[in-house]
C-alpha positions in Angstrom: 0.0 0.0 0.0 1.4 3.4 -0.9 2.5 5.8 1.8 0.0 8.4 0.9 -2.9 5.9 1.1 -1.6 4.7 4.4 -1.7 8.2 5.8 -5.2 8.8 4.4 -6.5 5.6 5.9 -4.9 6.4 9.3 -6.6 9.8 9.4 -9.9 8.5 8.3 -9.8 5.7 10.9 -9.0 8.1 13.6 -12.3 9.9 13.0 -14.6 6.9 12.8 -16.2 5.2 15.7 -15.5 1.5 15.4 -18.0 -0.8 17.0 -16.8 -3.0 19.9 -17.0 -6.8 19.7 -20.2 -6.9 21.8 -21.8 -4.1 19.7 -22.9 -2.1 22.7 -20.3 0.6 22.9 -18.1 2.2 20.3 -14.5 1.3 20.7 -12.0 4.1 21.0 -10.9 5.5 17.6 -7.5 4.5 16.5 -4.9 7.3 17.0 -3.8 8.9 13.7 -0.5 7.9 12.2 1.7 10.3 10.2 4.5 9.0 8.0 6.1 12.2 6.7 7.3 15.4 8.2 5.2 17.3 5.6 1.9 15.8 6.8 2.7 15.7 10.5 1.1 19.0 11.5 2.1 21.9 13.8 2.6 19.8 16.9 5.4 17.9 15.2 7.2 21.2 14.4 7.4 21.8 18.2 8.6 18.3 19.1 12.3 17.9 19.2 15.5 18.7 21.1 16.7 22.0 22.5 20.0 23.3 24.1 21.5 26.1 26.1 24.6 26.5 28.3 22.8 24.8 31.3 21.8 21.6 29.5 19.2 20.1 27.1 15.5 19.5 26.7 13.2 17.3 24.8 9.7 18.2 23.9 7.2 15.4 23.3 4.0 16.0 21.4 1.1 14.1 23.1 -1.8 15.2 20.9 -4.8 17.4 21.5 -2.5 20.5 22.1 -0.7 18.8 25.0 3.1 18.4 25.4 5.7 17.3 27.8 9.0 19.1 28.4 11.9 16.9 29.7 15.0 18.7 30.9 18.5 17.3 31.3 21.3 19.0 33.2 24.6 19.1 31.3 23.3 18.4 27.8 21.2 15.8 25.9 21.2 12.1 26.5 24.4 10.7 25.1 25.7 14.2 24.6 26.6 15.7 28.0 23.7 14.8 30.3 24.9 14.0 33.8 22.6 11.0 33.9 21.1 12.2 37.2 19.3 15.5 36.9 16.2 15.0 34.8 12.7 16.6 35.2 9.4 16.4 33.4 6.9 19.3 33.1 3.5 19.1 31.4 2.4 21.8 29.0 -0.5 22.9 26.8 -1.0 25.1 23.8 -2.3 28.6 24.7 -3.0 30.6 21.6 0.2 31.1 19.7 2.5 29.7 22.4 2.9 26.6 24.5 3.1 27.0 28.3 4.8 24.6 30.7 4.3 25.2 34.5 6.4 23.3 37.1 7.3 23.4 40.7 9.2 26.2 42.6 8.4 28.9 40.2 9.5 27.1 37.1 7.8 28.3 33.9 8.7 27.7 30.3 7.1 29.0 27.1 7.6 27.8 23.5 7.1 30.5 20.9 8.9 31.5 17.7 10.8 28.2 17.6 12.5 28.8 21.0 11.9 27.8 24.6 12.1 30.6 27.2 12.5 29.5 30.8 12.1 31.5 34.1 12.7 30.0 37.6 12.6 31.2 41.1 16.3 31.9 40.8 16.2 34.0 37.7 15.8 34.1 34.0 14.7 34.3 31.3 16.9 31.5 29.8 16.6 30.6 26.2 16.9 27.2 24.6 17.4 26.8 20.9 16.2 23.9 18.8 18.8 21.4 17.6 18.8 18.3 15.4 21.1 15.3 15.8 22.1 12.8 13.2 23.6 9.4 14.0 27.3 9.2 13.0 26.7 5.8 11.4 23.7 7.0 9.3 24.3 5.9 5.7 27.3 3.7 6.6 28.4 1.8 3.5 28.5 -2.0 3.6 32.1 -3.1 3.8 33.7 -5.5 1.4 32.6 -9.1 2.1 29.4 -8.1 3.9 26.0 -9.5 3.1 23.7 -6.6 2.0 20.2 -7.5 3.4 18.5 -4.4 2.1 20.0 -1.7 0.0 17.0 -0.1 -1.6 16.9 -2.5 -4.5 14.1 -4.8 -3.6 13.4 -7.2 -0.7 14.7 -10.4 -2.3 16.7 -11.3 0.9 13.6 -11.3 3.0 10.7 -13.7 3.4 7.5 -11.6 3.5 9.5 -8.6 2.5 7.6 -5.6 1.1 8.6 -2.1 0.1 6.5 1.1 0.0 6.5 3.6 -2.8 9.6 5.3 -1.3 11.5 2.0 -1.6 11.7 1.4 2.1 11.4 -2.0 3.7 8.2 -2.4 5.7 8.3 -4.1 9.1 7.2 -7.7 9.1 9.9 -9.6 7.3 12.5 -12.4 8.1 15.7 -13.0 6.3 16.0 -16.0 4.1 19.6 -16.5 5.2 20.7 -17.5 8.7 23.6 -16.2 10.7 25.7 -17.2 13.7 28.2 -14.6 14.8 28.1 -11.2 13.2 28.1 -7.4 13.1 24.8 -5.8 11.9 24.0 -2.3 10.7 20.4 -1.3 10.2 18.5 2.0 9.9 14.9 2.5 11.0 12.2 5.2 10.8 9.4 5.5 13.3 5.9 7.0 12.6 4.6 10.0 14.4 1.6 8.9 16.6 1.0 11.8 19.0 -2.1 10.1 20.6 -0.4 6.7 20.8 0.8 5.5 24.2 3.2 2.8 25.3 3.6 -0.1 23.0 1.2 1.5 20.5 3.7 4.3 19.5 5.7 3.0 16.6 6.3 -0.6 17.8 8.6 -3.1 16.0 11.8 -5.0 16.9 15.0 -6.3 15.5 15.2 -10.0 16.3 18.7 -11.5 16.3 18.7 -15.2 15.2 14.9 -14.8 15.6 15.6 -15.4 19.3 16.6 -12.1 20.9 14.7 -8.9 20.4 16.2 -5.4 20.5 13.1 -3.3 20.9 12.1 -0.6 18.3 9.6 1.9 19.6 9.0 5.6 19.7 10.5 6.2 23.2 11.7 9.8 22.5 11.9 11.6 25.9 11.0 8.5 28.0 13.1 7.0 30.8 14.5 4.1 28.8 13.1 0.8 30.0 13.7 -2.8 28.9 10.5 -2.6 26.7 11.4 0.7 25.2 13.6 1.6 22.2 17.1 0.1 22.7 15.9 -2.3 25.4 16.8 -6.0 25.1 13.2 -7.0 25.5 12.4 -7.8 29.2 16.1 -8.5 29.8 18.0 -5.2 30.0 17.2 -1.5 29.7 19.6 0.7 27.6 22.3 2.5 29.5 20.9 5.7 28.1 17.7 6.4 26.1 19.2 7.4 22.7 15.9 7.5 20.8 15.6 10.4 18.4 12.1 11.9 17.6 9.9 10.0 15.2 10.3 10.6 11.5 14.0 11.0 12.0 16.2 8.1 10.7 18.0 6.2 13.4 20.7 3.5 13.5 21.4 0.2 15.3 25.0 -1.2 15.1 25.3 -4.5 16.9 28.1 -7.1 17.5 26.7 -10.5 18.4 28.3 -13.7 19.6 26.0 -16.7 19.6 25.3 -18.9 22.6 27.4 -22.0 22.8 26.3 -25.6 23.5 28.1 -28.8 24.2 27.7 -32.1 22.3 24.6 -33.0 24.4 22.9 -29.8 23.6 23.4 -28.2 27.0 24.2 -24.4 26.9 27.7 -23.6 28.1 27.8 -19.9 27.3 25.1 -17.2 26.9 24.8 -15.1 23.8 26.6 -11.8 24.1 25.7 -8.6 22.3 27.0 -5.0 22.1 24.5 -2.5 20.8 25.1 1.1 19.7 22.0 3.2 19.2 22.6 6.3 17.1 26.3 5.8 17.6 26.2 5.6 21.4 26.8 2.3 23.2 23.7 1.3 25.2 24.7 -2.3 25.9 28.3 -3.5 26.1 29.1 -7.2 26.1 25.7 -8.0 27.6 25.0 -11.7 28.2 21.5 -12.6 27.1 20.4 -15.5 29.4 17.6 -16.8 27.1 15.3 -16.0 24.2 13.1 -12.9 24.6 9.5 -12.2 24.1 8.3 -14.2 21.1 11.8 -15.4 20.2 12.5 -18.9 19.1 14.1 -21.5 21.4 17.9 -21.2 21.9 19.9 -23.7 19.9 23.4 -24.2 18.5 22.1 -23.5 15.0 22.3 -20.1 13.3 19.1 -18.1 12.8 17.6 -15.3 10.7 16.9 -11.7 11.4 13.3 -10.7 11.9 11.9 -7.2 11.7 8.8 -7.6 13.9 5.4 -6.5 12.6 3.5 -5.2 15.6 0.7 -3.4 13.8 2.7 -0.1 13.4 4.0 1.6 10.3 7.8 1.2 10.9 10.3 1.2 8.0 13.9 0.0 7.5 16.7 0.7 5.1 20.5 0.2 4.6 20.7 -3.2 6.4 23.9 -5.2 6.1 25.8 -7.8 8.1 29.4 -8.9 8.4 29.7 -12.6 9.4 32.4 -13.5 11.9 
C-alpha cells in the first residue's frame, strides 16, 4: 500500500467510531499515524531537542495540544547529560504559544521556535532547537558483507515488502541465517501523538529470531527494557538514545551466539553489544535466554526478523558482516 494511502487511511480511521465486539459501545478511535514530516502538522514542528549552556531539553507531542518538556542537566542524553538530573513538566498550547508550568516557580514557554524559561532563581533563559544525526547513518556496507537491504528490492527477505519510497516495511524475516556477526540497520518510526506505550511505533529487530532489540518511539522517555534500545524484558539501555519519530535512526550490533556442548546443553550465553545512534547502550551484555516471542535457543544459526507489531515502521541500509 502506498505511503499516501496509508496516511489517508490512518486519518480516516481516527475519526470513525469502530463498534466493539459486543456491539454495545463504540471502541476508542485509532490514533492517527503520520508517515512524513510534511503531513505531521504543527505539533510535530514543536517536538524535538533544545539546548543552552545549562543543558538540554526534549519536547514530546502528546496530541490534543498537549506536550511534555523533559530537561537534562549538562546536555542531551548521550551528549553531555549527567545521567542524574532529569525533570518532566506538562504543557498545553495557549494561543500562539505553549506554556509549561512546574514546581518552585518554574515556567517555560515555547514561541517563535524557541523555549524561554524562568525560575525562582532567575531568567529568562533561552533554549534553541537542535537536530542530531547518527554518526553511522548511511554507513556503507564493507567488502565481504551481506547486503540485506540496499533499496533494490526485498529479495533477501521472506515476507519482504517495500513502500512507494523504496523502504522495507516491518514484518519480514531474512532467508539467510547467521551465527556470529556485526549488523548495521537503519529505521524510521511513525509520528503517533495520541499513541501511548507499545502503540507508539512498535517493532523490533530479532537476532537469530531469538533475541529482540526493541524498536519503539521512546523519545523523551526514561529508557526501560521494553522501550527503544531495550533487550526486551532483559536489559534497559544504558541511556535512552531515541531520536524523535520521522528521524532516521541506527542500530549497530556485534553479536556472539550462545554455545552448546555435544549434548545440547548451553555452556555460554549469547553476548551482544548495541550502539543506538552511535552511542553504546549495551556493552558485552549476556542474554540469558530468548526474549518475548523469540525462538528457542539452539546451537544452529538463525535469521533476522523485523517484527510487525501493527505499526508503520520502516527500515533501510541493512547489512551484516559474518564472523
